[in-house]
C-alpha positions as CSV (number, residue, x, y, z in Angstrom):
1,X,-0.6,-0.1,-0.5
2,X,3.2,2.4,1.0
3,X,4.8,1.3,-1.7
4,X,1.4,1.8,-4.4
5,X,1.4,6.0,-2.5
6,X,5.5,6.1,-3.8
7,X,4.3,5.9,-6.9
8,X,1.6,8.0,-7.2
9,X,3.4,10.4,-5.3
10,X,6.4,9.8,-8.4
11,X,4.1,10.1,-10.7
12,X,2.4,13.1,-10.0
13,X,4.7,14.7,-9.2
14,X,6.3,14.4,-12.7
15,X,3.6,15.6,-14.0
16,X,3.3,18.4,-12.8
17,X,6.8,19.2,-13.5
18,X,6.2,18.5,-16.8
19,X,3.3,21.0,-17.3
20,X,5.5,23.9,-15.4
21,X,8.4,23.2,-17.8
22,X,5.6,22.8,-21.0
23,X,4.1,26.0,-19.5
24,X,8.0,27.7,-19.3
25,X,9.0,27.3,-22.8
26,X,5.0,28.8,-24.4
27,X,5.8,32.1,-22.3
28,X,8.9,32.0,-23.2
29,X,7.4,31.1,-27.7
30,X,5.2,34.2,-26.5
31,X,8.0,36.6,-24.5
32,X,10.6,36.3,-27.7
33,X,7.2,37.4,-30.1
34,X,6.0,40.1,-28.2
35,X,9.8,41.5,-28.2
36,X,10.3,40.7,-31.9
37,X,7.5,42.5,-33.5
38,X,8.0,45.4,-30.7
39,X,10.9,45.9,-32.0
40,X,9.2,46.0,-36.1
41,X,6.9,48.7,-34.3
42,X,9.9,50.9,-33.3
43,X,11.8,50.8,-36.4
44,X,8.4,51.6,-38.4
45,X,8.6,54.8,-35.6
46,X,11.6,56.1,-37.1
47,X,11.2,55.7,-40.1
48,X,7.4,57.8,-39.4
49,X,9.4,60.0,-37.7
50,X,11.5,60.5,-40.4
51,X,8.8,61.0,-43.1
52,X,7.5,63.4,-40.6
53,X,10.6,65.8,-40.2
54,X,11.1,65.5,-44.5
55,X,7.6,66.8,-44.3
56,X,7.8,69.2,-41.9
57,X,11.3,70.3,-43.8
58,X,9.0,70.3,-47.8
59,X,5.8,72.1,-46.1
60,X,8.9,75.1,-44.5
61,X,10.1,75.6,-48.4
62,X,6.7,75.3,-50.2
63,X,6.0,79.2,-49.7
64,X,9.3,79.5,-50.7
65,X,9.9,82.2,-54.2
66,X,12.1,79.5,-55.6
67,X,10.2,76.3,-54.8
68,X,7.5,78.3,-56.2
69,X,9.5,79.0,-59.8
70,X,10.6,75.3,-60.1
71,X,7.5,74.1,-59.4
72,X,6.1,76.5,-62.0
73,X,8.6,75.3,-64.6
74,X,8.5,71.5,-64.7
75,X,4.1,71.3,-64.0
76,X,2.8,74.5,-65.2
77,X,6.1,74.5,-68.2
78,X,5.8,78.6,-67.2
79,X,9.2,80.5,-68.4
80,X,10.2,84.2,-67.9
81,X,9.5,85.9,-71.3
82,X,12.4,85.5,-73.6
83,X,13.8,82.6,-71.5
84,X,13.6,79.7,-74.0
85,X,16.0,80.1,-77.3
86,X,14.2,77.9,-80.7
87,X,16.8,76.3,-83.1
88,X,15.2,76.4,-86.9
89,X,17.2,73.2,-88.4
90,X,15.0,74.5,-91.1
91,X,17.8,77.0,-92.7
């Protein structure tokens, strides 16, 4: 009778130990996954901050005369009077 109780006790301890190990391994996997996601989100935040800085600089430059002139030349095909030179290849 005492042997049966000792065997049952050892089996119960082994089962509890296996459960603890299994739980710890799963928690470690979950923590490493969260760490990886946190790292990716941090990188996205850094990229967003850089983009924000670029946009802020561009916002400041939009009202400058140089930017307005460049935009008029490139997008609207506008030039100052007598600025464009046309060459007649027919002569």
